[in-house]
C-alpha positions as CSV (number, residue, x, y, z in Angstrom):
1,M,4.0,7.7,-15.5
2,T,7.8,8.1,-15.6
3,E,9.7,5.1,-17.0
4,R,12.2,3.9,-14.4
5,T,14.8,1.1,-14.2
6,F,15.3,-1.1,-11.2
7,A,18.0,-3.3,-9.7
8,S,17.4,-6.9,-10.6
9,W,16.2,-7.8,-7.1
10,V,13.8,-4.8,-7.0
11,E,12.2,-5.3,-10.4
12,P,9.7,-8.0,-9.3
13,I,8.8,-6.0,-6.2
14,A,8.2,-2.8,-8.3
15,R,6.1,-4.8,-10.8
16,R,4.0,-6.4,-8.1
17,D,3.4,-3.0,-6.5
18,R,2.4,-1.4,-9.8
19,E,0.2,-4.3,-10.9
20,G,-1.7,-4.6,-7.6
21,R,-2.3,-0.8,-7.6
22,A,-3.4,-0.8,-11.2
23,A,-5.8,-3.6,-10.8
24,L,-7.3,-2.0,-7.7
25,L,-7.7,1.4,-9.3
26,D,-9.1,0.0,-12.5
27,Y,-11.9,-1.7,-10.5
28,V,-12.5,1.4,-8.4
29,R,-12.9,3.6,-11.4
30,L,-15.3,1.2,-13.1
31,A,-17.6,0.5,-10.2
32,A,-20.9,2.3,-10.1
33,P,-20.7,5.5,-8.0
34,G,-23.6,4.5,-5.7
35,V,-22.0,1.4,-4.3
36,W,-19.3,2.8,-2.2
37,E,-21.4,3.0,1.0
38,E,-22.1,-0.7,0.8
39,P,-20.6,-2.7,3.7
40,S,-17.3,-4.5,3.1
41,P,-16.0,-7.7,4.5
42,V,-13.7,-5.6,6.7
43,D,-15.5,-5.3,10.1
44,G,-17.0,-1.8,10.5
45,W,-15.9,-0.5,7.1
46,N,-17.9,0.3,4.0
47,C,-16.3,-0.1,0.6
48,R,-15.3,3.6,0.5
49,D,-13.5,3.1,3.8
50,V,-11.4,0.3,2.2
51,V,-10.3,2.7,-0.5
52,A,-9.5,5.4,2.1
53,H,-7.4,2.9,4.0
54,I,-5.4,2.1,0.9
55,A,-4.9,5.8,0.4
56,G,-3.9,6.3,4.0
57,D,-0.9,5.1,5.8
58,S,-1.0,1.7,4.2
59,G,0.7,3.4,1.3
60,K,2.9,5.6,3.4
61,W,4.5,2.9,5.5
62,F,5.9,1.4,2.3
63,S,7.6,4.7,1.4
64,H,8.8,5.0,5.1
65,M,10.5,1.6,4.8
66,L,12.1,2.5,1.5
67,H,13.4,5.8,2.9
68,A,14.8,3.9,5.9
69,A,16.7,1.6,3.6
70,L,17.9,4.3,1.3
71,D,19.1,6.5,4.2
72,G,20.6,3.6,6.2
73,Q,18.2,4.2,9.1
74,Q,15.9,2.0,11.1
75,L,12.2,2.1,10.8
76,N,10.3,4.4,13.1
77,P,8.9,2.0,15.7
78,T,5.8,4.2,16.3
79,R,4.7,3.6,12.7
80,V,6.0,0.1,11.7
81,G,7.0,-2.9,13.6
82,P,6.1,-5.0,16.6
83,G,3.9,-3.3,19.1
84,V,2.3,-0.9,16.7
85,D,-1.5,-0.9,16.9
86,G,-2.3,-1.3,13.2
87,D,-6.0,-1.2,13.7
88,A,-5.8,2.2,15.4
89,L,-3.6,3.6,12.6
90,N,-6.0,2.3,10.0
91,K,-8.9,3.8,11.8
92,R,-7.2,7.1,12.0
93,D,-6.3,7.0,8.3
94,V,-9.9,6.2,7.3
95,E,-11.3,9.0,9.5
96,E,-8.8,11.5,8.1
97,R,-10.1,10.8,4.6
98,S,-13.8,10.6,5.4
99,G,-14.6,13.9,3.6
100,R,-12.5,13.1,0.5
101,S,-14.1,12.1,-2.8
102,L,-13.3,8.8,-4.5
103,A,-11.4,10.8,-7.2
104,E,-9.2,12.4,-4.5
105,L,-8.5,9.0,-2.9
106,I,-7.5,7.6,-6.3
107,D,-5.2,10.6,-6.9
108,E,-3.5,10.0,-3.5
109,I,-3.0,6.3,-4.3
110,E,-1.6,7.2,-7.7
111,A,0.8,9.8,-6.2
112,D,2.0,7.2,-3.6
113,G,2.6,4.8,-6.5
114,E,4.7,7.3,-8.3
115,Q,6.7,7.8,-5.1
116,H,7.1,4.1,-4.6
117,D,8.5,3.7,-8.1
118,E,10.9,6.6,-7.6
119,L,12.2,5.3,-4.3
120,L,12.4,1.7,-5.6
121,S,14.4,2.9,-8.6
122,R,17.0,4.3,-6.1
123,L,17.6,1.0,-4.4
124,T,20.9,-0.7,-5.4
125,D,22.5,-4.0,-4.7
126,D,24.2,-2.3,-1.7
127,H,20.7,-1.8,-0.1
128,Q,19.7,-5.4,-0.6
129,E,21.2,-6.7,2.7
130,F,20.7,-3.7,5.0
131,R,19.0,-5.1,8.1
132,L,15.7,-3.5,9.2
133,A,16.2,-4.2,13.0
134,E,12.5,-4.4,13.9
135,Y,12.0,-7.2,11.4
136,L,15.5,-8.7,11.3
137,L,15.0,-8.7,7.6
138,S,16.8,-7.0,4.7
139,P,14.7,-4.8,2.3
140,D,14.9,-7.7,-0.2
141,E,13.4,-10.1,2.3
142,F,10.9,-7.6,3.7
143,L,9.6,-6.5,0.3
144,S,9.7,-10.0,-1.3
145,G,7.7,-11.6,1.5
146,N,4.1,-12.3,1.7
147,A,3.5,-10.3,4.9
148,A,4.3,-6.6,5.7
149,G,6.3,-5.8,2.5
150,N,3.9,-7.2,0.0
151,R,2.5,-3.9,-1.1
152,G,0.9,-5.3,-4.4
153,G,-0.6,-8.2,-2.5
154,H,-2.1,-5.8,0.0
155,D,-3.9,-4.0,-2.8
156,L,-5.0,-7.2,-4.3
157,E,-6.3,-8.5,-1.0
158,H,-8.5,-5.4,-0.6
159,L,-9.5,-5.6,-4.3
160,S,-10.9,-9.1,-3.6
161,Q,-12.8,-7.7,-0.6
162,L,-14.3,-4.9,-2.7
163,R,-15.3,-7.4,-5.4
164,E,-16.9,-9.7,-2.9
165,A,-18.9,-6.8,-1.3
166,L,-20.0,-5.2,-4.5
167,E,-21.0,-8.4,-6.3
168,V,-23.4,-9.1,-3.4
169,A,-24.7,-5.5,-3.6
170,T,-25.4,-5.5,-7.3
């Protein structure tokens, strides 16, 4: 992992992203291989599907938002924002990864994390107040919030679901 520095407003965001991802991946690596077909608390998904979801667009939208802020552009409204069918996007992402091994999903999540760190390290104080029109928020507000921008929290939410499902299964 490359060591990077971050603007002061970005450091807690980058740390939360890394810590959430690390906790999730540590758990995924240590869980018994045979448990991944167990049902998860996410309706219609097994535990492996949850990992596929995290490897899918749920990691890519974060990079998309960072690129928009860095390039001074607005978010693509077909990917992020009001009116987007998140359930349909999530389903597509899980289906696209249905044939991948757990190791391949882990590799994708790790690669996304490296990209997140690289992009986050490029944010400066000048980016802090750029308005993301669809959300009427700045990158600081978007990334620091508890909703859409909480990348590390998203990983920890799914980690909690995996633990719940796999504790019942074992």
